[in-house]
ROLOVO-754039 format. One line per 2 residues: number of its first residue (from 0); their letters; for each residue x, y, z of N, C-alpha, C, CB. Coordinates in pm, whole numbers. Glycine has a CB too. Example, Ala and Ser with C-alpha at 12.3 -4.5 7.8 and 13.67 -1.06 7.14 Angstrom:
<sites>
0> AS> 1319:-569:780:1230:-450:780:1320:-330:780:1131:-447:905; 1285:-225:708:1367:-106:714:1290:3:787:1408:-60:572 .
</sites>
This chain:
<sites>
0> MS> 92:-130:7:3:-8:1:83:118:4:-98:-5:118; 187:117:81:273:209:75:327:277:-67:366:155:143 .
2> AA> 367:159:-139:422:188:-258:316:250:-353:485:67:-311; 216:199:-319:76:282:-414:58:414:-393:-77:231:-380 .
4> CS> 67:446:-263:43:566:-211:138:683:-262:48:550:-71; 270:626:-240:374:715:-273:381:766:-426:498:647:-237 .
6> GT> 308:658:-511:314:712:-644:178:775:-695:360:601:-736; 87:797:-588:-25:856:-616:-32:1023:-576:-125:772:-547 .
8> SE> -96:1087:-662:-79:1257:-660:-193:1267:-550:-116:1360:-833; -166:1391:-480:-265:1429:-381:-425:1456:-415:-211:1548:-326 .
10> HH> -426:1495:-562:-569:1532:-584:-649:1383:-602:-584:1638:-728; -596:1279:-576:-666:1135:-595:-767:1139:-469:-547:988:-586 .
12> FL> -687:1204:-343:-742:1193:-191:-809:1323:-170:-621:1168:-69; -854:1392:-256:-911:1530:-218:-1053:1503:-222:-870:1656:-318 .
14> CS> -1145:1547:-136:-1323:1569:-151:-1337:1667:-256:-1411:1636:-3; -1423:1639:-361:-1448:1745:-457:-1554:1861:-417:-1495:1677:-582 .
16> IC> -1605:1828:-275:-1673:1949:-217:-1599:2035:-140:-1778:1916:-140; -1517:1986:-30:-1442:2075:43:-1289:2098:5:-1452:2032:175 .
18> LE> -1259:2016:-84:-1134:2029:-158:-1014:1999:-62:-1122:2174:-222; -1043:1936:62:-942:1879:152:-942:1746:142:-958:1913:287 .
20> VL> -830:1703:201:-807:1546:194:-922:1465:274:-657:1508:263; -988:1377:220:-1087:1303:242:-1077:1286:407:-1080:1172:152 .
22> TD> -1193:1273:461:-1214:1245:607:-1341:1156:595:-1237:1386:705; -1324:1023:657:-1420:904:636:-1473:913:511:-1533:894:733 .
24> PV> -1384:876:409:-1429:851:281:-1538:751:231:-1328:824:225; -1633:810:144:-1752:725:104:-1738:739:-46:-1904:778:165 .
26> TT> -1782:637:-104:-1778:617:-254:-1918:590:-313:-1685:496:-291; -1945:685:-415:-2083:677:-456:-2074:563:-578:-2145:835:-506 .
28> SC> -2209:497:-619:-2198:408:-725:-2133:454:-869:-2329:365:-744; -2140:575:-866:-2084:621:-993:-1907:649:-980:-2171:767:-1035 .
30> GH> -1866:588:-876:-1709:578:-860:-1642:686:-798:-1643:565:-988; -1721:803:-740:-1645:931:-698:-1642:941:-544:-1715:1066:-761 .
32> NF> -1553:1001:-488:-1517:955:-345:-1538:1124:-267:-1323:872:-336; -1605:1111:-174:-1646:1233:-98:-1605:1211:55:-1808:1260:-113 .
34> CK> -1606:1319:131:-1622:1309:278:-1766:1272:326:-1583:1443:341; -1761:1181:393:-1911:1139:430:-1994:1245:490:-1913:1022:532 .
36> TC> -1936:1342:565:-2019:1442:609:-2046:1575:496:-1953:1489:744; -1941:1583:399:-1978:1690:278:-2094:1632:202:-1847:1718:165 .
38> IS> -2085:1512:162:-2201:1443:53:-2318:1446:139:-2170:1269:-6; -2320:1405:252:-2448:1388:318:-2512:1519:333:-2434:1322:451 .
40> TH> -2432:1626:380:-2491:1787:390:-2541:1821:272:-2385:1903:425; -2450:1784:165:-2494:1837:23:-2632:1792:-35:-2389:1792:-80 .
42> WD> -2641:1647:-1:-2771:1583:-39:-2888:1638:47:-2762:1426:-23; -2875:1676:184:-2947:1702:265:-3026:1851:245:-2872:1682:373 .
44> TS> -2917:1922:160:-2967:2074:127:-3002:2071:-15:-2849:2197:153; -3038:1956:-96:-3067:1942:-241:-3192:1885:-252:-2969:1860:-317 .
46> TT> -3281:1888:-350:-3393:1839:-375:-3382:1702:-446:-3462:1934:-444; -3256:1678:-496:-3223:1560:-566:-3096:1515:-528:-3228:1576:-706 .
48> SR> -3083:1378:-530:-2960:1312:-489:-2869:1317:-634:-2993:1147:-424; -2770:1406:-640:-2718:1419:-746:-2552:1428:-722:-2787:1532:-810 .
50> CP> -2452:1353:-831:-2328:1340:-790:-2274:1472:-827:-2257:1221:-847; -2204:1547:-740:-2166:1671:-765:-2035:1678:-873:-2139:1732:-629 .
52> VC> -2006:1571:-910:-1872:1561:-1002:-1941:1516:-1139:-1743:1435:-941; -2022:1421:-1130:-2058:1391:-1272:-2204:1398:-1319:-2014:1259:-1302 .
54> NQ> -2281:1452:-1202:-2414:1491:-1204:-2504:1388:-1220:-2435:1580:-1296; -2445:1263:-1198:-2546:1138:-1213:-2656:1174:-1105:-2469:973:-1179 .
56> VF> -2781:1120:-1139:-2896:1162:-1032:-2940:1012:-990:-3041:1266:-1104; -2927:994:-871:-2982:863:-789:-3142:907:-772:-2893:837:-616 .
58> ST> -3203:790:-804:-3346:782:-792:-3380:795:-629:-3399:637:-861; -3309:721:-568:-3314:748:-418:-3187:765:-343:-3381:640:-352 .
60> KP> -3202:824:-247:-3085:874:-166:-2983:750:-138:-3141:940:-21; -2868:711:-177:-2798:602:-153:-2740:605:-6:-2695:590:-257 .
62> QL> -2747:519:20:-2704:466:176:-2541:461:182:-2770:292:212; -2485:556:250:-2358:577:249:-2275:514:360:-2344:706:244 .
64> KV> -2171:428:312:-2089:370:392:-1936:408:386:-2109:242:371; -1857:395:476:-1719:446:465:-1637:337:396:-1658:484:609 .
66> NI> -1568:377:294:-1489:302:191:-1364:263:276:-1451:396:50; -1342:154:350:-1239:110:431:-1103:104:336:-1280:-32:497 .
68> MM> -1110:64:222:-979:57:169:-923:206:143:-982:-30:37; -1016:281:102:-994:425:63:-953:494:176:-1114:493:5 .
70> RE> -1017:456:301:-999:537:446:-837:501:484:-1126:470:588; -791:367:438:-663:329:493:-545:393:396:-654:163:502 .
72> MV> -581:400:249:-526:463:169:-505:627:205:-596:432:59; -592:673:223:-589:801:277:-517:832:421:-724:837:283 .
74> SQ> -523:740:495:-449:740:622:-304:741:587:-485:617:712; -275:646:506:-129:626:468:-76:744:389:-109:496:384 .
76> FR> -158:811:320:-112:941:243:-101:1048:345:-219:990:124; -176:1048:456:-167:1158:559:-25:1130:621:-295:1154:677 .
78> RE> 12:1007:656:130:987:710:251:1007:637:130:877:752; 251:959:523:341:998:448:376:1161:397:312:921:355 .
80> SE> 255:1207:399:261:1397:360:317:1425:487:87:1506:330; 291:1408:608:331:1457:736:483:1412:730:239:1396:866 .
82> RK> 529:1310:706:664:1266:721:754:1359:617:674:1100:690; 694:1367:478:770:1456:383:769:1602:436:706:1450:236 .
84> AA> 668:1631:497:667:1807:528:763:1794:643:495:1897:583; 787:1684:724:876:1702:852:1049:1676:812:818:1578:978 .
86> AP> 1051:1619:699:1161:1581:631:1265:1698:617:1117:1528:503; 1242:1812:544:1324:1931:531:1351:1980:688:1244:2049:434 .
88> GE> 1271:1973:783:1322:2021:920:1408:1926:963:1218:2044:1028; 1378:1802:953:1478:1685:1013:1607:1710:929:1415:1511:990 .
90> QM> 1603:1747:808:1742:1746:740:1797:1886:792:1736:1733:559; 1740:1996:807:1803:2101:844:1851:2075:988:1720:2219:826 .
92> IQ> 1798:1991:1084:1837:1964:1212:1970:1879:1198:1723:1893:1291; 1970:1788:1101:2067:1698:1109:2193:1763:1047:2024:1570:1043 .
94> KR> 2153:1882:941:2274:1960:902:2324:2037:1015:2247:2053:788; 2247:2088:1101:2306:2177:1219:2388:2091:1313:2187:2249:1307 .
96> RE> 2319:1952:1324:2407:1874:1407:2533:1852:1353:2354:1754:1438; 2549:1828:1220:2672:1824:1143:2758:1917:1169:2655:1826:1017 .
98> KL> 2703:2056:1154:2769:2183:1136:2826:2194:1292:2658:2315:1078; 2743:2153:1384:2784:2168:1533:2901:2068:1548:2655:2132:1644 .
100> EE> 2896:1946:1508:3008:1860:1518:3132:1908:1445:2970:1730:1469; 3119:1968:1329:3231:2037:1243:3318:2147:1344:3152:2124:1104 .
102> IR> 3225:2207:1408:3267:2334:1478:3327:2279:1590:3152:2438:1515; 3281:2180:1674:3351:2108:1785:3482:2051:1723:3258:1987:1850 .
104> ES> 3490:1977:1619:3612:1925:1587:3701:2016:1541:3602:1830:1501; 3663:2136:1470:3760:2237:1456:3805:2304:1596:3702:2340:1361 .
106> VR> 3711:2330:1698:3766:2378:1812:3866:2297:1871:3673:2402:1899; 3829:2136:1871:3930:2041:1937:4067:2061:1882:3891:1891:1918 .
108> IR> 4062:2055:1749:4176:2066:1648:4282:2181:1694:4113:2103:1497; 4189:2306:1702:4260:2435:1734:4310:2441:1871:4171:2553:1713 .
110> KE> 4244:2367:1973:4281:2363:2096:4409:2271:2118:4167:2324:2171; 4394:2143:2044:4534:2071:2052:4632:2154:1977:4533:1920:1988 .
112> AA> 4621:2221:1860:4732:2287:1829:4777:2396:1918:4718:2331:1709; 4705:2455:1983:4725:2556:2057:4807:2498:2174:4597:2622:2090 .
114> DR> 4760:2378:2229:4820:2314:2343:4971:2264:2304:4724:2190:2390; 4953:2227:2185:5096:2184:2134:5181:2289:2114:5095:2111:2006 .
116> VK> 5155:2408:2061:5248:2514:2046:5282:2573:2188:5191:2622:1950; 5187:2553:2289:5220:2588:2410:5310:2518:2480:5128:2595:2473 .
118> LE> 5311:2356:2457:5420:2284:2504:5531:2306:2448:5404:2164:2501; 5548:2326:2307:5653:2348:2254:5737:2467:2290:5625:2343:2143 .
120> DT> 5646:2600:2328:5710:2711:2363:5773:2679:2512:5611:2832:2355; 5689:2588:2565:5744:2574:2730:5873:2486:2730:5622:2490:2842 .
122> LS> 5867:2365:2637:5993:2313:2614:6114:2395:2559:5972:2215:2533; 6068:2485:2479:6193:2582:2413:6218:2659:2532:6153:2693:2269 .
124> DK> 6140:2715:2610:6164:2793:2700:6258:2723:2816:6036:2843:2741; 6245:2605:2853:6322:2529:2937:6454:2489:2883:6250:2419:2973 .
126> MM> 6458:2471:2744:6576:2441:2670:6672:2546:2696:6551:2426:2526; 6613:2670:2674:6666:2778:2642:6744:2821:2799:6547:2880:2575 .
128> KM> 6638:2796:2897:6709:2823:3039:6820:2728:3063:6607:2808:3163; 6790:2603:3025:6903:2514:3054:7032:2552:2975:6863:2370:3022 .
130> KM> 7022:2616:2839:7135:2634:2804:7198:2760:2855:7134:2622:2680; 7109:2855:2892:7157:2983:2963:7249:2939:3090:7022:3077:3015 .
132> LE> 7185:2830:3169:7249:2786:3288:7400:2736:3241:7158:2666:3361; 7400:2644:3123:7513:2609:3096:7608:2705:3070:7505:2534:3012 .
134> MK> 7578:2812:3019:7665:2924:2964:7704:2998:3077:7596:3018:2859; 7639:3008:3189:7665:3067:3323:7780:2997:3387:7542:3059:3413 .
136> RL> 7766:2846:3372:7847:2763:3430:7975:2765:3358:7789:2638:3438; 7983:2767:3244:8099:2777:3142:8171:2918:3187:8039:2781:2967 .
138> QQ> 8081:3051:3211:8139:3168:3225:8221:3166:3349:8044:3271:3224; 8179:3102:3453:8252:3112:3574:8412:3077:3555:8184:3016:3678 .
140> FA> 8446:3015:3446:8574:2971:3407:8645:3099:3332:8560:2838:3312; 8573:3217:3330:8631:3312:3239:8765:3359:3299:8534:3431:3212 .
142> VD> 8853:3391:3176:8988:3436:3220:9028:3586:3147:9100:3313:3178; 9114:3658:3184:9139:3778:3114:9248:3729:2985:9205:3898:3228 .
144> VT> 9215:3769:2883:9307:3738:2767:9322:3863:2688:9252:3622:2673; 9446:3891:2671:9506:3999:2603:9618:3928:2492:9577:4105:2719 .
146> LD> 9619:4030:2368:9680:3995:2251:9827:4017:2285:9627:4076:2127; 9896:3938:2215:10058:3951:2245:10108:4017:2112:10144:3788:2275 .
148> PL> 10155:4124:2132:10233:4199:1997:10340:4113:1938:10314:4345:2038; 10409:4043:2036:10531:3978:1974:10499:3889:1869:10609:3902:2070 .
150> TA> 10386:3815:1877:10353:3714:1797:10257:3757:1679:10297:3610:1880; 10227:3882:1660:10132:3929:1574:10188:3938:1419:10086:4066:1630 .
152> HP> 10135:3890:1324:10205:3927:1200:10180:4070:1152:10166:3834:1093; 10277:4110:1063:10300:4252:1034:10197:4330:982:10397:4266:949 .
154> NL> 10084:4244:924:9979:4329:855:9862:4348:979:9913:4243:702; 9876:4301:1094:9787:4285:1195:9781:4425:1277:9829:4161:1281 .
156> VL> 9672:4510:1327:9683:4627:1384:9611:4571:1523:9616:4756:1295; 9676:4584:1631:9625:4569:1774:9604:4697:1825:9719:4493:1868 .
158> SD> 9493:4689:1921:9457:4803:2004:9546:4814:2108:9325:4798:2055; 9552:4939:2166:9645:4965:2280:9632:4868:2386:9625:5098:2338 .
160> DG> 9506:4828:2421:9460:4773:2543:9468:4605:2499:9296:4839:2588; 9525:4588:2382:9527:4433:2356:9408:4353:2344:9593:4370:2456 .
162> KQ> 9303:4423:2333:9176:4349:2318:9117:4337:2160:9068:4424:2411; 9176:4398:2080:9118:4387:1960:9223:4395:1834:9014:4491:1955 .
164> VY> 9190:4322:1730:9274:4309:1632:9215:4320:1479:9337:4186:1657; 9259:4382:1387:9223:4374:1245:9334:4353:1158:9156:4491:1203 .
166> CS> 9317:4312:1039:9407:4309:938:9411:4438:835:9379:4186:868; 9531:4489:832:9547:4605:750:9589:4563:605:9650:4701:814 .
168> DV> 9597:4668:515:9643:4630:376:9807:4668:377:9549:4722:250; 9839:4757:483:9972:4805:512:10049:4708:594:9967:4936:581 .
170> KK> 10153:4666:560:10249:4563:618:10357:4675:695:10329:4450:482; 10364:4635:843:10457:4717:925:10590:4646:927:10402:4738:1073 .
172> NL> 10685:4734:925:10822:4674:925:10854:4641:1085:10937:4785:855; 10872:4499:1103:10861:4477:1248:10970:4355:1262:10694:4436:1300 .
174> PH> 11043:4339:1364:11150:4271:1398:11087:4097:1359:11196:4315:1572; 11187:4034:1282:11138:3875:1264:11199:3808:1386:11196:3792:1112 .
176> NK> 11117:3824:1488:11160:3738:1608:11093:3601:1596:11119:3807:1750; 11127:3518:1667:11095:3355:1658:10935:3354:1699:11202:3248:1782 .
178> ER> 10887:3444:1777:10747:3426:1824:10635:3477:1718:10730:3505:1963; 10695:3558:1616:10601:3609:1526:10566:3537:1409:10638:3723:1490 .
180> FS> 10415:3530:1382:10373:3443:1287:10398:3510:1149:10229:3406:1311; 10439:3407:1039:10465:3456:926:10487:3346:829:10568:3544:938 .
182> PC> 10383:3326:730:10308:3430:641:10172:3423:718:10296:3389:464; 10121:3333:793:9992:3305:875:9962:3442:926:10009:3192:1001 .
184> VC> 9841:3513:885:9796:3645:965:9720:3602:1083:9700:3748:878; 9788:3590:1189:9736:3555:1320:9802:3619:1458:9748:3409:1326 .
186> VL> 9760:3585:1553:9808:3645:1671:9776:3536:1781:9738:3791:1699; 9852:3532:1881:9828:3469:2002:9787:3555:2127:9943:3399:2030 .
188> GK> 9703:3477:2216:9715:3543:2358:9836:3541:2434:9625:3488:2444; 9859:3624:2518:9960:3630:2609:9956:3504:2723:9948:3771:2674 .
190> QS> 9837:3486:2736:9823:3402:2848:9839:3254:2827:9700:3426:2902; 9915:3174:2886:9923:3019:2826:9851:2959:2963:10111:2945:2786 .
192> FS> 9806:2828:2922:9713:2733:3025:9775:2583:3004:9526:2735:2979; 9784:2534:3114:9857:2397:3104:9767:2312:3210:10037:2405:3150 .
194> SG> 9661:2349:3260:9573:2259:3343:9448:2345:3378:9650:2204:3480; 9333:2258:3438:9240:2309:3453:9127:2354:3338:9287:2386:3513 .
196> RF> 9058:2451:3355:8951:2497:3253:8963:2656:3241:8793:2453:3305; 8942:2702:3126:8918:2833:3088:8844:2869:2991:9012:2886:3067 .
198> YF> 8792:2994:3003:8696:3020:2892:8707:3180:2855:8538:2976:2940; 8691:3217:2735:8699:3354:2692:8588:3397:2573:8848:3375:2640 .
200> EV> 8557:3487:2534:8451:3531:2451:8517:3637:2360:8325:3586:2536; 8467:3626:2222:8521:3722:2127:8397:3734:2033:8666:3672:2050 .
202> QV> 8403:3887:2024:8317:3953:1921:8362:3940:1779:8307:4095:1951; 8275:3882:1676:8317:3850:1545:8213:3903:1462:8340:3703:1523 .
204> KG> 8130:3993:1506:8038:4062:1416:8082:4161:1311:7951:4127:1492; 8004:4149:1194:8036:4224:1094:8146:4170:996:8069:4341:1149 .
206> KT> 8233:4041:1034:8339:3983:965:8281:3877:878:8444:3930:1059; 8358:3857:759:8322:3738:669:8434:3635:702:8317:3778:499 .
208> DW> 8538:3655:734:8642:3549:759:8707:3588:927:8776:3561:618; 8723:3462:981:8796:3447:1098:8824:3338:1143:8750:3498:1185 .
210> DL> 8929:3314:1238:8964:3195:1286:8984:3220:1437:9085:3140:1213; 8941:3118:1517:8931:3121:1678:8968:2988:1734:8781:3157:1733 .
212> GV> 9039:2975:1847:9042:2854:1917:9176:2889:1991:9038:2713:1823; 9238:2755:2004:9356:2756:2102:9473:2662:2010:9307:2676:2274 .
214> VK> 9579:2693:2045:9681:2615:1984:9803:2578:2075:9727:2686:1866; 9877:2476:2050:9996:2456:2155:10099:2560:2151:10071:2323:2132 .
216> ES> 10166:2573:2254:10281:2686:2255:10385:2659:2133:10369:2681:2407; 10415:2537:2117:10523:2508:2029:10483:2501:1885:10586:2383:2069 .
218> IN> 10390:2565:1855:10341:2544:1716:10440:2606:1613:10197:2609:1699; 10452:2560:1500:10540:2630:1388:10474:2769:1376:10541:2546:1233 .
220> RK> 10549:2870:1373:10502:2985:1340:10553:3061:1224:10510:3050:1439; 10651:2985:1166:10721:3013:1032:10666:2930:921:10874:2987:1042 .
222> GS> 10591:3002:795:10562:2920:715:10406:2869:715:10654:2829:734; 10348:2805:611:10217:2776:620:10181:2671:739:10177:2727:488 .
224> IT> 10059:2695:782:10001:2597:884:9879:2526:855:9975:2663:1003; 9848:2405:849:9747:2308:847:9676:2319:962:9792:2179:829 .
226> AT> 9560:2392:975:9481:2380:1105:9410:2268:1153:9394:2466:1106; 9485:2183:1218:9439:2057:1260:9482:2014:1397:9480:1961:1166 .
228> PK> 9400:1942:1471:9462:1899:1597:9573:1837:1612:9395:1832:1656; 9611:1744:1481:9739:1675:1477:9852:1787:1468:9746:1572:1350 .
230> NG> 9822:1900:1416:9943:1996:1408:9914:2099:1528:9955:2078:1250; 9837:2051:1630:9836:2146:1743:9744:2274:1746:9968:2191:1755 .
232> LW> 9648:2259:1667:9547:2382:1656:9390:2313:1650:9584:2481:1499; 9344:2391:1753:9182:2350:1770:9103:2464:1752:9138:2291:1917 .
234> TV> 9067:2489:1625:9018:2612:1597:8874:2576:1513:9133:2700:1514; 8797:2683:1515:8688:2711:1422:8686:2827:1326:8580:2726:1495 .
236> TL> 8656:2821:1200:8661:2924:1123:8548:2946:1068:8748:2919:1042; 8548:3084:1010:8444:3149:923:8510:3173:780:8391:3292:991 .
238> RD> 8438:3110:670:8474:3109:529:8354:3160:450:8517:2965:481; 8325:3271:398:8213:3306:305:8103:3261:385:8216:3239:155 .
240> GN> 8064:3322:498:7951:3290:589:7899:3132:638:7840:3353:521; 8008:3047:595:7993:2910:643:8077:2878:774:8036:2814:531 .
242> VE> 8037:2858:880:8121:2822:994:8171:2669:988:8038:2848:1126; 8305:2658:975:8355:2516:958:8468:2498:1050:8401:2483:810 .
244> TA> 8493:2370:1085:8581:2360:1195:8706:2251:1141:8490:2304:1337; 8815:2276:1152:8907:2183:1114:8916:2056:1211:9036:2253:1103 .
246> YE> 8902:1936:1171:8876:1834:1261:8963:1721:1183:8708:1803:1285; 9081:1709:1206:9173:1613:1148:9161:1599:997:9152:1480:1210 .
248> DP> 9110:1480:957:9075:1461:827:8958:1382:801:9174:1411:764; 8857:1429:740:8848:1549:667:8789:1661:740:8774:1528:551 .
250> LV> 8769:1763:675:8733:1888:716:8574:1906:759:8771:1978:604; 8529:1915:883:8375:1909:922:8329:2057:877:8343:1876:1103 .
252> IL> 8209:2048:802:8149:2158:773:8035:2190:857:8118:2154:648; 8037:2312:905:7885:2311:991:7816:2433:940:7897:2324:1176 .
254> HL> 7699:2395:908:7599:2476:835:7505:2523:956:7516:2387:711; 7525:2654:1002:7442:2694:1107:7327:2774:1047:7520:2771:1211 .
256> KC> 7230:2775:1153:7089:2854:1106:7140:2998:1090:6949:2848:1230; 7230:3034:1179:7264:3185:1170:7407:3200:1231:7153:3282:1254 .
258> VP> 7483:3291:1143:7615:3303:1202:7631:3377:1335:7698:3367:1109; 7712:3326:1417:7723:3402:1555:7790:3519:1537:7795:3328:1665 .
260> EK> 7746:3631:1644:7818:3734:1652:7908:3764:1754:7749:3816:1642; 7913:3644:1839:7993:3633:1973:8019:3509:1985:7928:3679:2100 .
262> VG> 8159:3466:1998:8193:3311:2007:8255:3289:2131:8290:3256:1892; 8212:3206:2214:8274:3169:2342:8352:3033:2316:8160:3154:2462 .
264> VF> 8494:3059:2365:8577:2929:2363:8599:2869:2488:8707:2950:2308; 8576:2745:2521:8575:2685:2654:8692:2566:2628:8409:2623:2702 .
266> VD> 8783:2550:2726:8875:2442:2718:8881:2360:2877:9027:2511:2668; 8878:2233:2862:8882:2171:2988:9020:2079:2956:8729:2084:3030 .
268> YE> 9136:2129:3011:9252:2046:2983:9270:1917:3014:9344:2092:3029; 9244:1868:3125:9250:1743:3180:9150:1642:3103:9219:1756:3329 .
270> EG> 9032:1706:3068:8932:1598:2992:8942:1615:2841:8766:1619:3033; 9039:1695:2816:9092:1708:2678:8946:1758:2572:9169:1538:2631 .
272> VV> 8911:1857:2621:8793:1923:2545:8783:2073:2507:8680:1900:2623; 8769:2099:2368:8766:2231:2323:8634:2254:2263:8876:2258:2228 .
274> SF> 8563:2352:2327:8419:2395:2266:8389:2525:2235:8316:2366:2349; 8301:2532:2132:8280:2670:2083:8131:2696:2087:8339:2691:1937 .
276> YD> 8096:2806:2140:7961:2847:2151:7921:2991:2096:7928:2837:2291; 7787:2977:2028:7743:3111:1988:7678:3162:2138:7625:3107:1846 .
278> VD> 7744:3249:2172:7708:3317:2302:7556:3373:2318:7805:3435:2319; 7525:3455:2210:7376:3505:2206:7298:3411:2218:7333:3571:2093 .
280> AA> 7310:3313:2161:7202:3190:2110:7218:3077:2235:7254:3108:1931; 7316:3095:2324:7359:2988:2428:7372:2862:2351:7252:2968:2553 .
282> AL> 7432:2845:2239:7433:2733:2151:7555:2669:2114:7376:2766:2042; 7577:2540:2143:7713:2473:2102:7725:2486:1961:7725:2319:2138 .
284> IY> 7839:2529:1925:7885:2532:1773:7946:2411:1735:7986:2644:1741; 8060:2383:1798:8116:2243:1808:8217:2217:1914:8180:2206:1682 .
286> SF> 8229:2095:1927:8350:2037:2030:8438:1947:1989:8303:1971:2144; 8571:1984:2006:8679:1884:1996:8677:1804:2117:8817:1946:1978 .
288> TH> 8681:1656:2102:8676:1584:2248:8798:1487:2215:8512:1493:2294; 8831:1423:2328:8917:1327:2333:9072:1368:2291:8859:1225:2250 .
290> CC> 9105:1492:2331:9197:1566:2293:9318:1527:2395:9148:1711:2290; 9472:1499:2342:9541:1494:2450:9634:1593:2458:9592:1382:2465 .
292> FT> 9614:1689:2554:9707:1822:2573:9839:1778:2648:9625:1948:2669; 9948:1810:2626:10082:1777:2678:10166:1911:2669:10152:1655:2592 .
294> HK> 10108:2012:2613:10199:2134:2582:10105:2255:2638:10241:2150:2403; 10189:2369:2675:10089:2479:2712:10012:2523:2594:10159:2603:2772 .
296> LH> 9874:2576:2614:9792:2616:2514:9800:2759:2543:9651:2551:2511; 9762:2829:2422:9752:2979:2394:9618:3024:2324:9874:3022:2301 .
298> PY> 9529:3114:2353:9420:3154:2266:9490:3204:2130:9328:3272:2337; 9416:3170:2025:9457:3186:1897:9354:3264:1833:9482:3060:1830 .
300> FS> 9395:3372:1753:9300:3494:1681:9364:3496:1533:9316:3671:1766; 9275:3501:1457:9296:3531:1286:9179:3634:1242:9276:3370:1180 .
302> PG> 9207:3731:1230:9102:3832:1177:9068:3814:1025:9156:3980:1198; 9138:3726:988:9128:3701:825:9184:3831:755:8958:3673:769 .
304> LN> 9214:3821:603:9285:3929:546:9154:4040:525:9372:3877:396; 9182:4154:505:9124:4294:474:9013:4261:374:9239:4404:409 .
306> YG> 9060:4217:245:8960:4199:114:8913:4347:88:8815:4088:145; 9005:4414:83:8956:4558:33:8860:4632:111:8894:4549:-96 .
308> GK> 8859:4600:242:8762:4651:339:8644:4581:377:8721:4762:298; 8617:4469:305:8507:4381:320:8507:4301:470:8515:4278:196 .
310> NS> 8632:4275:513:8660:4206:637:8725:4288:730:8737:4091:619; 8689:4411:734:8774:4506:808:8751:4520:959:8757:4636:750 .
312> AP> 8622:4458:981:8588:4459:1118:8694:4389:1223:8454:4391:1127; 8712:4444:1349:8799:4364:1425:8757:4252:1507:8859:4438:1500 .
314> LI> 8831:4161:1524:8787:4061:1656:8814:4144:1780:8883:3908:1669; 8719:4125:1868:8718:4197:1983:8702:4097:2103:8608:4301:1977 .
316> IC> 8803:4077:2188:8795:4007:2323:8709:4078:2415:8930:3992:2389; 8595:4011:2437:8487:4092:2531:8511:4049:2676:8321:4058:2490 .
318> PV> 8467:4138:2766:8460:4101:2888:8347:4004:2922:8456:4211:2960; 8358:3889:3004:8243:3803:3004:8139:3839:3120:8293:3657:3018 .
320> NQ> 8007:3850:3067:7894:3891:3146:7856:3770:3244:7772:3933:3049; 7894:3781:3384:7857:3662:3464:7745:3713:3564:7989:3597:3544 .
322> SE> 7696:3811:3533:7585:3850:3620:7463:3743:3617:7534:3992:3573; 7406:3753:3722:7272:3657:3725:7158:3698:3650:7217:3641:3863 .
</sites>
């Protein structure tokens, strides 16, 4: 019955008198359907019993009985009509539910993302605090380093206080003493260390080339030098924006996120460790480990060639900030 009703249009279930869906439908002998009350009232007010649709006249007033089959079909039609009428509302409710669920899911995802960012920020803050604490620990071993003019290459210009050095295009006429480097453009610190731990910081801001580290006191100062631990040099260098460290063979290239502006150098003589730090970022640049020190060590500085003024900024030995 449901299939029959679903394929039947509404006009089949309308009363021709009241034009509404049939109520207690009755069927005349001519085959037309009316509400029982409608047709009864129509005939009660007429002189003849005539079908309002086809005008067939009945000699006697028909005895009207509810058409049970039609009544059930009408009832099924009403239910389906009500369901169809309610369907848009249900669809809207369902859509609203789905939209609400989407909003909830979006909020959940944003919250998880925010929580993740917050956690990452917290971890980042903790890592930075740990790095800063490590820098503070290293800075406790700070030593006062000054440059030794007796070791400086003739093209190097040292400040009066022995804290700055840069390379000039003019070569000075200096004595060829045994301590002086030639042809390598470098200079040593006056201070030497043969035990314990020591630390110093050097500003390298604005430079394109530099070498920093420590060397053994007995290093060859005349002629070219291959900067490796085997030859008594533990250094980190900057070349064309890439920080690279000479580490035996082969050379280790360090591609840093940013070039440091201040480098910290830490040495633990007994442990055989030489470490380099980006002071501002409190980040380790590189460590030489398992070193075997048997000689006095001196801080080592090379500001690099001038390159027509492109690398004229000085290396500056900075006072170490040990404030809390």
